[in-house]
C-alpha positions as CSV (number, residue, x, y, z in Angstrom):
1,M,141.8,27.2,202.8
2,R,144.4,29.8,202.0
3,S,146.8,31.2,204.6
4,G,146.9,34.9,205.4
5,T,150.0,35.3,203.2
6,M,148.4,33.7,200.2
7,K,145.3,35.9,200.6
8,S,147.4,39.0,200.7
9,T,149.4,37.9,197.7
10,R,146.1,37.2,195.8
11,T,144.8,40.7,196.7
12,F,148.1,42.3,195.6
13,I,147.9,40.6,192.2
14,T,144.3,41.6,191.7
15,C,145.2,45.2,192.4
16,F,148.1,45.0,190.0
17,V,145.9,43.6,187.2
18,L,143.2,46.3,187.7
19,C,145.8,49.1,187.6
20,Y,147.3,47.7,184.5
21,I,143.9,47.5,182.8
22,L,143.1,51.1,183.8
23,L,146.5,52.4,182.6
24,L,145.9,50.7,179.2
25,A,142.4,52.1,179.0
26,F,143.5,55.7,179.8
27,S,146.6,55.3,177.6
28,N,144.2,55.0,174.6
29,I,142.6,58.3,175.6
30,F,146.0,60.0,176.2
31,N,147.1,59.1,172.7
32,R,144.1,60.6,171.0
33,Q,144.7,63.8,169.0
34,L,142.9,66.9,170.2
35,S,141.5,67.4,166.7
36,D,139.9,64.0,166.9
37,L,138.3,65.0,170.2
38,D,137.1,68.3,168.7
39,A,135.7,66.6,165.7
40,H,133.9,64.1,167.9
41,T,132.5,67.0,170.0
42,V,131.2,68.7,166.9
43,S,129.7,65.5,165.5
44,T,127.9,64.8,168.8
45,T,126.4,68.2,169.1
46,G,125.8,69.4,165.5
47,S,125.0,66.4,163.2
48,N,121.3,65.9,162.5
49,D,122.1,62.5,160.9
50,C,123.6,61.2,164.2
51,Q,121.2,63.1,166.5
52,K,118.0,61.6,165.3
53,P,118.9,58.0,166.0
54,R,120.3,59.0,169.4
55,D,117.2,61.0,170.2
56,K,115.1,58.0,169.4
57,L,117.3,55.8,171.6
58,L,117.6,58.1,174.6
59,G,114.3,59.8,174.4
60,G,114.2,63.3,172.9
61,L,115.3,66.3,174.9
62,L,116.8,64.2,177.7
63,A,119.2,62.5,175.2
64,T,120.3,65.8,173.8
65,D,121.1,67.2,177.2
66,L,123.0,64.0,178.1
67,T,125.1,64.1,175.0
68,K,126.0,67.7,175.7
69,V,127.2,66.8,179.1
70,L,129.3,64.0,177.8
71,A,130.7,66.3,175.2
72,Q,131.7,68.8,177.8
73,V,133.3,66.2,180.0
74,E,135.3,64.9,177.0
75,N,136.3,68.4,176.1
76,M,137.5,69.1,179.7
77,W,139.4,65.8,179.7
78,S,141.1,66.7,176.4
79,R,142.5,69.9,178.0
80,I,144.1,68.1,181.0
81,S,147.8,67.5,180.6
82,G,149.1,63.9,180.2
83,M,150.9,64.1,183.6
84,M,147.6,65.1,185.3
85,K,145.8,62.2,183.7
86,L,148.5,59.8,184.9
87,T,148.2,61.2,188.4
88,I,144.4,60.7,188.4
89,T,144.7,57.1,187.1
90,I,147.3,56.3,189.8
91,A,145.0,57.8,192.5
92,I,142.1,55.7,191.3
93,C,144.3,52.6,191.4
94,F,145.4,53.4,194.9
95,V,141.8,53.8,196.1
96,L,140.7,50.5,194.5
97,C,143.7,48.6,196.1
98,L,142.9,50.2,199.5
99,V,139.3,49.0,199.3
100,L,140.3,45.5,198.2
101,L,143.0,45.2,201.0
102,L,140.5,46.4,203.7
103,Q,138.0,43.9,202.5
104,S,140.5,41.1,202.5
105,S,141.7,42.1,205.9
106,Y,138.2,42.1,207.3
107,I,137.5,38.6,205.8
108,F,140.8,37.2,207.1
109,N,140.4,38.7,210.6
110,S,136.8,37.5,210.8
111,H,138.0,34.0,209.9
112,K,140.7,34.2,212.7
113,S,138.1,35.4,215.2
114,D,136.2,32.1,214.6
115,L,139.1,30.0,215.9
116,P,137.9,26.7,217.3
117,M,137.1,26.5,221.1
118,S,138.2,30.1,221.1
119,G,136.5,32.5,223.4
120,G,139.8,34.2,223.3
121,L,141.6,31.0,224.4
122,L,143.8,30.7,221.2
123,A,146.2,33.3,219.8
124,T,145.5,34.5,216.3
125,E,149.0,35.3,215.1
126,F,149.5,32.0,213.2
127,D,149.6,30.9,209.6
128,E,146.6,28.7,209.0
129,E,148.2,26.3,206.6
130,S,151.1,25.5,208.9
131,C,148.7,23.9,211.4
132,L,145.3,23.1,210.0
133,S,144.0,21.4,213.2
134,R,144.2,24.7,215.1
135,Y,141.6,26.2,212.8
136,H,139.5,23.3,211.7
137,Q,138.6,21.4,214.8
138,S,135.5,23.5,215.3
139,S,134.0,22.0,212.1
140,L,134.1,18.6,213.8
141,R,133.4,19.4,217.4
142,K,130.3,20.4,219.2
143,P,130.8,23.8,220.9
144,S,132.3,23.2,224.3
145,P,129.9,24.0,227.2
146,Y,132.9,24.9,229.3
147,K,133.9,28.5,228.7
148,S,137.4,29.7,229.5
149,S,137.7,32.4,232.1
150,A,138.8,35.9,231.3
151,S,141.6,35.4,233.9
152,L,142.9,32.3,231.9
153,V,142.8,34.1,228.6
154,S,144.7,37.1,230.1
155,K,147.2,34.7,231.7
156,L,147.9,33.0,228.4
157,R,148.4,36.2,226.5
158,S,150.9,37.4,229.2
159,Y,152.7,34.1,229.0
160,E,153.0,34.4,225.2
161,M,154.6,37.7,225.6
162,L,157.0,36.3,228.1
163,H,157.9,33.4,225.8
164,K,158.6,35.9,223.0
165,R,161.0,37.8,225.3
166,C,162.7,34.8,226.7
167,G,162.4,32.0,224.1
168,P,165.2,30.4,222.2
169,G,167.3,32.9,220.3
170,T,166.6,35.9,222.5
171,D,169.1,37.8,224.6
172,G,167.3,36.6,227.7
173,Y,167.8,33.0,226.7
174,K,171.4,33.6,225.9
175,R,172.1,35.2,229.3
176,A,170.3,32.4,231.1
177,T,172.2,29.6,229.4
178,D,175.5,31.4,230.0
179,K,174.8,31.0,233.7
180,L,174.3,27.2,233.6
181,G,177.0,25.2,235.3
182,N,177.7,27.8,238.0
183,K,177.4,25.8,241.2
184,H,176.2,28.4,243.7
185,E,174.8,31.8,243.0
186,N,171.6,33.8,243.6
187,G,170.0,32.8,240.3
188,S,166.9,35.0,240.7
189,R,169.1,38.1,240.5
190,S,171.4,36.8,237.8
191,V,169.0,36.1,234.9
192,G,166.2,38.7,235.4
193,E,162.7,37.7,234.3
194,C,163.8,34.8,232.1
195,R,163.5,31.6,234.1
196,Y,162.8,28.2,232.6
197,I,161.4,24.7,233.1
198,V,162.5,22.0,230.6
199,W,160.1,19.1,230.0
200,L,161.6,15.6,229.3
201,P,159.3,13.1,227.5
202,M,159.0,9.9,229.5
203,A,157.1,6.5,229.1
204,G,154.4,6.2,226.4
205,L,152.5,8.9,224.5
206,G,149.7,9.2,227.0
207,N,152.0,9.7,229.9
208,R,154.0,12.3,228.0
209,I,150.9,14.3,227.2
210,I,149.5,14.4,230.7
211,S,152.9,15.3,232.2
212,L,153.4,18.0,229.5
213,V,150.1,19.7,230.4
214,S,151.1,19.5,234.1
215,V,154.5,21.1,233.5
216,F,152.9,23.8,231.4
217,L,150.4,24.8,234.1
218,Y,153.3,24.9,236.6
219,A,155.1,27.2,234.2
220,L,152.1,29.5,234.0
221,L,151.8,29.6,237.8
222,T,155.5,30.4,238.4
223,E,156.1,32.6,235.3
224,R,158.6,30.3,233.8
225,V,159.1,29.6,230.1
226,I,158.5,26.0,229.1
227,L,160.9,24.3,226.7
228,V,160.4,20.8,225.5
229,D,163.0,18.2,224.6
230,Q,162.5,17.7,220.8
231,R,164.7,14.6,220.4
232,K,161.8,12.1,220.9
233,G,159.8,13.3,217.9
234,I,157.4,15.8,219.4
235,T,157.6,17.9,216.2
236,D,156.0,14.9,214.4
237,L,153.0,15.1,216.6
238,F,152.2,18.7,217.6
239,C,152.4,22.2,216.1
240,E,154.2,25.0,217.8
241,P,151.7,26.4,220.4
242,F,153.1,29.9,221.0
243,P,153.1,32.7,218.4
244,G,156.4,34.3,217.4
245,S,158.7,31.9,219.4
246,S,159.5,28.2,219.5
247,W,158.9,25.9,222.5
248,L,161.6,23.5,221.3
249,L,164.7,23.2,223.5
250,P,167.6,23.9,221.1
251,L,169.8,20.9,220.4
252,D,172.9,22.9,221.5
253,F,171.4,23.4,225.0
254,P,174.4,23.2,227.4
255,L,172.9,20.3,229.5
256,T,171.8,18.2,226.5
257,D,174.6,15.7,227.0
258,Q,173.7,15.3,230.7
259,I,169.9,15.1,230.4
260,D,169.7,11.4,229.6
261,R,171.7,10.7,232.8
262,F,169.3,12.6,235.1
263,Q,168.4,9.6,237.3
264,W,168.3,8.7,241.0
265,G,171.7,9.6,242.1
266,H,172.2,12.8,240.1
267,S,173.8,15.6,242.2
268,H,171.2,18.2,241.1
269,R,168.2,16.0,241.8
270,Y,166.0,18.0,244.2
271,G,165.1,15.1,246.4
272,T,168.8,14.1,246.7
273,M,169.9,17.6,247.6
274,L,167.2,17.9,250.3
275,K,168.2,14.6,251.7
276,N,171.9,15.6,251.8
277,H,171.1,19.1,253.1
278,A,172.9,20.4,250.0
279,I,170.5,23.2,249.1
280,H,169.4,26.3,251.0
281,S,168.5,29.9,250.1
282,T,172.1,31.1,250.3
283,A,173.6,28.3,248.2
284,L,171.4,27.8,245.1
285,P,172.4,25.8,242.1
286,S,172.0,27.2,238.6
287,Y,169.6,24.3,237.8
288,L,167.5,21.6,239.6
289,F,166.4,18.2,238.4
290,L,162.8,17.4,239.4
291,Y,162.1,13.7,239.5
292,L,158.3,13.4,239.5
293,M,157.9,9.8,238.2
294,H,155.6,7.1,239.5
295,D,158.4,5.7,241.7
296,Y,159.5,9.0,243.2
297,K,160.5,9.1,246.9
298,K,159.6,11.1,250.0
299,H,162.1,13.9,249.4
300,D,161.0,14.2,245.8
301,K,157.4,14.7,246.9
302,M,158.5,17.7,248.9
303,F,158.2,19.5,245.6
304,F,154.5,19.9,246.5
305,C,155.1,21.7,249.8
306,E,154.8,25.5,250.2
307,Q,158.2,26.2,251.7
308,D,159.9,24.1,249.1
309,Q,158.2,26.0,246.3
310,N,159.6,29.2,247.8
311,L,163.1,27.8,247.5
312,I,162.6,26.2,244.1
313,G,161.3,29.5,242.8
314,Q,164.7,31.1,243.2
315,V,166.5,28.6,240.9
316,P,166.6,29.9,237.2
317,W,166.5,26.5,235.5
318,L,164.3,23.4,236.3
319,V,164.5,20.2,234.4
320,A,161.4,18.0,234.9
321,K,161.1,14.3,234.3
322,S,157.6,13.1,234.9
323,N,155.0,10.6,233.6
324,L,152.2,11.8,235.9
325,Y,149.3,14.2,235.9
326,F,150.3,16.0,239.0
327,I,148.0,19.0,238.7
328,P,145.6,18.0,241.5
329,S,148.5,18.5,244.0
330,L,149.3,21.9,242.6
331,W,145.8,23.0,243.8
332,L,146.7,22.0,247.3
333,I,149.7,24.4,247.5
334,P,148.3,27.5,249.2
335,S,150.3,30.1,247.1
336,F,148.9,28.6,243.9
337,Q,145.3,27.9,245.0
338,T,144.0,31.5,244.9
339,E,145.2,32.0,241.3
340,L,144.0,28.6,240.2
341,I,140.5,29.3,241.4
342,K,140.5,32.5,239.3
343,L,141.9,30.7,236.2
344,F,139.6,27.7,236.5
345,P,136.3,28.6,238.2
346,Q,135.0,25.2,237.0
347,K,137.7,23.2,238.7
348,D,137.3,20.0,236.6
349,T,138.1,21.8,233.3
350,V,141.9,22.3,233.8
351,F,143.0,19.6,231.3
352,H,140.1,20.4,229.0
353,H,141.2,24.0,228.5
354,L,144.9,23.6,228.6
355,S,145.0,20.7,226.2
356,R,142.8,22.6,223.7
357,Y,145.1,25.6,224.0
358,L,148.5,23.7,223.9
359,L,148.1,20.6,221.8
360,H,147.4,20.9,218.1
361,P,148.2,17.9,215.9
362,T,150.5,18.4,212.9
363,N,149.0,18.4,209.5
364,Q,150.0,14.8,208.9
365,V,148.3,13.6,212.1
366,W,145.3,15.8,211.4
367,G,145.0,14.3,207.9
368,M,144.6,10.9,209.6
369,V,141.9,12.3,211.8
370,I,139.9,13.9,209.0
371,R,140.0,10.9,206.7
372,S,138.8,8.5,209.4
373,Y,136.2,10.9,210.6
374,N,134.7,11.6,207.2
375,A,134.7,7.9,206.3
376,Y,133.2,6.4,209.4
377,L,131.9,9.0,211.8
378,A,130.6,12.0,209.9
379,R,127.3,10.6,208.8
380,A,126.3,9.0,212.1
381,D,123.5,10.3,214.2
382,E,125.3,9.3,217.4
383,R,129.0,8.3,218.1
384,L,130.2,6.1,220.8
385,G,133.9,5.7,221.7
386,I,135.2,2.5,223.4
387,Q,138.8,2.5,224.5
388,V,140.2,-0.8,225.5
389,R,143.6,-1.3,227.2
390,V,144.6,-4.7,228.6
391,F,147.2,-4.4,231.3
392,S,147.6,-8.1,232.1
393,R,150.6,-9.9,230.8
394,P,150.6,-11.3,228.3
395,A,148.1,-8.9,226.9
396,G,145.6,-9.7,224.2
397,Y,142.0,-10.8,223.7
398,F,140.2,-12.1,226.8
399,Q,136.6,-13.2,226.9
400,H,136.0,-11.7,230.3
401,V,137.1,-8.3,229.0
402,M,134.7,-8.7,226.1
403,D,131.9,-9.7,228.5
404,Q,132.7,-6.6,230.7
405,I,132.5,-4.2,227.7
406,L,129.1,-5.6,226.7
407,A,127.8,-5.6,230.2
408,C,128.8,-1.9,230.7
409,T,127.6,-0.6,227.3
410,Q,124.3,-2.4,227.4
411,R,123.5,-1.7,231.1
412,E,124.2,2.0,230.5
413,K,122.1,2.0,227.3
414,L,125.1,3.0,225.2
415,L,124.7,-0.1,223.0
416,P,121.4,-1.9,222.4
417,E,120.6,-5.6,222.8
418,V,120.8,-7.7,219.7
419,S,117.5,-9.0,218.4
420,T,116.7,-12.7,218.6
421,Q,116.0,-14.6,215.4
422,E,112.2,-14.3,216.0
423,E,112.5,-10.6,216.6
424,S,114.6,-10.2,213.5
425,K,111.8,-11.4,211.3
426,V,109.7,-8.5,212.5
427,T,112.3,-5.8,212.8
428,N,114.6,-6.7,209.9
429,T,113.4,-3.9,207.7
430,T,115.2,-1.0,206.1
431,S,114.3,2.6,206.5
432,R,115.9,5.8,205.5
433,S,114.9,7.2,208.9
434,Q,116.7,4.4,210.8
435,K,119.1,5.8,213.3
436,L,122.8,5.2,212.6
437,K,125.1,4.8,215.6
438,A,128.9,4.7,214.8
439,V,131.0,2.9,217.4
440,L,134.7,3.7,217.4
441,V,136.9,1.1,219.1
442,T,140.5,1.8,219.9
443,S,142.7,-1.0,221.1
444,L,146.0,-2.7,220.3
445,H,144.0,-5.8,219.7
446,P,141.4,-5.9,216.8
447,E,139.5,-8.9,218.2
448,Y,137.3,-6.7,220.4
449,S,135.9,-4.7,217.5
450,E,135.7,-7.8,215.4
451,N,133.6,-9.5,218.0
452,L,131.3,-6.5,218.2
453,K,131.0,-6.5,214.4
454,S,130.0,-10.1,214.3
455,M,127.3,-9.5,216.9
456,F,125.5,-6.7,215.0
457,W,126.2,-7.9,211.5
458,G,123.1,-9.1,209.7
459,R,120.9,-8.7,212.8
460,P,119.2,-5.5,213.9
461,S,119.2,-4.2,217.4
462,T,116.1,-4.3,219.6
463,A,115.9,-0.5,219.3
464,G,115.9,-0.7,215.5
465,E,119.2,1.2,215.3
466,M,121.9,0.5,212.7
467,I,125.2,-0.2,214.5
468,K,128.5,0.3,212.6
469,I,131.7,-0.7,214.3
470,Y,135.1,0.8,213.3
471,Q,138.6,0.4,214.6
472,P,141.3,2.5,212.9
473,S,144.3,0.2,213.8
474,G,145.2,-2.8,215.8
475,E,149.0,-3.1,216.1
476,K,149.1,-5.8,218.8
477,V,152.0,-4.2,220.7
478,Q,152.8,-0.6,221.8
479,Q,155.7,0.9,219.8
480,T,156.6,4.1,221.6
481,D,159.0,6.4,219.8
482,K,158.1,4.9,216.4
483,K,156.9,7.9,214.4
484,L,154.0,6.3,212.5
485,H,152.8,4.4,215.6
486,D,152.7,7.5,217.8
487,Q,151.0,9.5,215.0
488,K,148.3,6.8,214.7
489,A,147.8,6.8,218.5
490,L,147.5,10.5,218.6
491,A,145.0,10.5,215.8
492,E,142.9,7.9,217.6
493,I,142.9,10.0,220.8
494,Y,141.5,12.9,218.9
495,L,138.9,10.7,217.1
496,L,137.7,9.4,220.5
497,S,137.4,13.0,221.7
498,L,135.0,13.7,218.9
499,T,132.4,11.1,220.1
500,D,129.2,11.9,222.0
501,N,129.8,9.3,224.7
502,I,132.9,7.3,225.7
503,V,133.9,4.2,227.6
504,T,137.5,4.0,228.8
505,T,139.8,1.6,230.6
506,A,140.7,2.2,234.3
507,R,144.1,3.9,234.8
508,S,144.7,4.4,231.0
509,T,146.3,7.8,230.2
510,F,145.1,7.3,226.6
511,G,141.5,7.3,227.8
512,Y,142.2,10.2,230.2
513,I,143.3,12.4,227.4
514,A,140.5,11.5,225.0
515,H,137.6,12.2,227.4
516,S,139.1,15.3,228.9
517,L,139.9,16.8,225.5
518,G,136.4,16.1,224.4
519,G,134.8,17.5,227.6
520,L,133.2,14.1,228.3
521,K,132.6,12.4,231.6
522,P,133.4,8.7,230.7
523,W,132.1,5.4,231.8
524,I,135.2,3.8,233.3
525,L,135.7,0.0,233.0
526,Y,136.9,-1.4,236.4
527,K,140.1,-3.4,236.4
528,P,139.2,-7.1,236.2
529,E,140.4,-9.4,239.0
530,N,141.1,-13.1,238.7
531,S,140.2,-13.2,235.0
532,T,136.6,-12.3,235.9
533,A,134.4,-9.5,234.7
534,P,133.7,-7.2,237.7
535,D,130.2,-6.5,238.8
536,P,129.3,-3.7,238.3
537,P,131.4,-3.6,235.1
538,C,131.9,0.2,235.0
539,V,131.2,3.5,236.8
540,R,130.3,7.0,235.4
541,A,133.1,9.4,236.3
542,M,132.2,12.4,238.5
543,S,134.7,14.6,236.7
544,M,136.3,14.7,233.3
545,E,139.8,15.3,234.8
546,P,142.6,12.7,234.6
547,C,143.7,10.9,237.8
548,F,146.9,11.7,239.6
549,I,147.7,8.1,240.2
550,R,150.7,8.6,242.5
551,A,149.6,11.6,244.5
552,P,151.5,12.3,247.8
553,R,148.8,11.4,250.3
554,Y,150.9,12.1,253.4
555,G,153.3,14.8,254.5
556,C,152.6,18.5,253.9
557,Q,149.4,17.9,251.9
558,A,147.8,15.3,254.1
559,K,145.5,17.8,255.9
560,A,144.6,19.7,252.8
561,I,143.5,16.4,251.1
562,K,141.1,15.6,253.9
563,I,139.4,19.0,254.0
564,S,139.6,20.1,250.3
565,P,136.2,20.3,248.6
566,F,137.7,20.0,245.1
567,V,139.8,16.8,245.2
568,M,138.5,13.2,245.5
569,N,139.6,9.7,245.2
570,C,139.8,8.5,241.6
571,E,137.0,6.1,240.6
572,D,139.5,3.8,239.0
573,W,142.3,4.0,241.5
574,I,141.4,4.7,245.2
575,P,144.9,6.0,246.2
576,G,144.9,8.5,243.3
577,L,143.5,12.1,243.4
578,K,141.4,14.0,240.8
579,L,139.9,17.4,240.6
580,V,136.1,17.7,240.9
581,D,134.0,20.8,240.7
582,A,132.2,21.7,244.0
583,P,130.5,25.0,243.1
584,N,128.2,25.2,246.2
585,G,130.8,24.3,248.8
586,S,129.8,20.6,248.5
587,S,132.6,18.3,249.1
588,S,133.6,14.8,248.0
589,R,136.0,14.5,251.0
590,T,133.9,11.6,252.3
591,L,135.4,9.6,249.4
592,I,138.9,10.3,250.5
593,V,140.7,7.4,252.1
594,P,143.8,8.5,253.9
């Protein structure tokens, strides 16, 4: 596919060639002598020798009249000056080019209007070749049944304009960075509309993605510009999401040398400042460090309280360090809740919409996705994804995990039983109409997919299906921050999201992202205890949203958690919270365990 620039270039060259041909053609006429034209006129009107063949050819009187008209036109053309002829030729060229450009623009804009998962969700001001995944996902995905709201689309367009005004390289960004380092001032008056939140990548790829989406939603709600730390290789994974401005934190950012030291005892850590009574509305720092990690403490969790948000909102710069999906607790902040309901009428679609808007794999990663999809998944009648993460140490292949996978997939009719030898004699026939089910397994350990392969190899299923097992990689150990490893992991997340049904591991961020991105409610494998496969082996999720594993269950949000109709305990981790859609006022609060 050609980019908009290439298409415009091609159209311009076409116009140039046409004009050149026209000029050559008319130049031949310009250079004719008037006497030649007169002689030609006489010959076409007075010669009986020439008239008879032409009369026979064109049909008597009609041919005679036509030749007279042609002669008159040629006679008139011969009396027009050379300059006038040139003007007419240029005018014809201009009209032809205009028609071609309008046609090209129509085709290009029509193509842009067909952006995947669009419904207006994605901006159109991008060069297609720079990020193929933004345009081509629709060719692999089924249309999402979850439509983005008009309020969300409008909010995203407004944010893009803010990012253009305040992003790196703008006057607003320069003014805001000039203020960094001043200890106490009224920041909201000093930097105008340009306020920021900086995202720092923490833990593994899955944790980074769920925290990035969380920080982005917070930026939308608070009208801040999100900037991401680029030093851990995010440019190797994702395209720029916002048109006309970068989301990458410049390497010369004034706090870059300090960012890596933002830990427990940092003087600008919000929890520490609260504990030490070092922050109040009349003494605001120029920046705050938000520690929202899995091991955060009571004062850090005050971030989710209404009165604390009023204070934090006045600080121009926030630096967020998180490995959590904290969006469910944003819904429980009263000042955010009204707008969130407008943005996401279907409350369990937050990650689904935001990830499809924000996260577009680079061309290198997308190439991995396309090659694997075309080779192993494209021709299947049905696709099943199985994501296996082993949290025990040492990790590896365990028979009780294999037994659990089989128990879940066969009990839920996701995989068929394997035929016995006697049944094989009857069912072991080939047919072009035989259903093909492709099973995509993602795991650090290849033994799980190899075991499945050996089960179905050479023996048909009881349902007569053909089962094909495929695992893209099996690297044994996680290698965070290694470029190729992270790219393979991201490609596998997207491949899983392209399946029709999916089985995931409890508390795995890798699985959370895959099923939410794909708009799928997964079957979740329970965590095994005492090296034994649990019974039941899995549960169907009530929502496709990820789990906030370390949600603050007490303090300012305790009451809201108990009465809210749209948060519930996570199926795979009871202390966690997740969003669930409750359209008729129905509540899952009975599942909440304080």
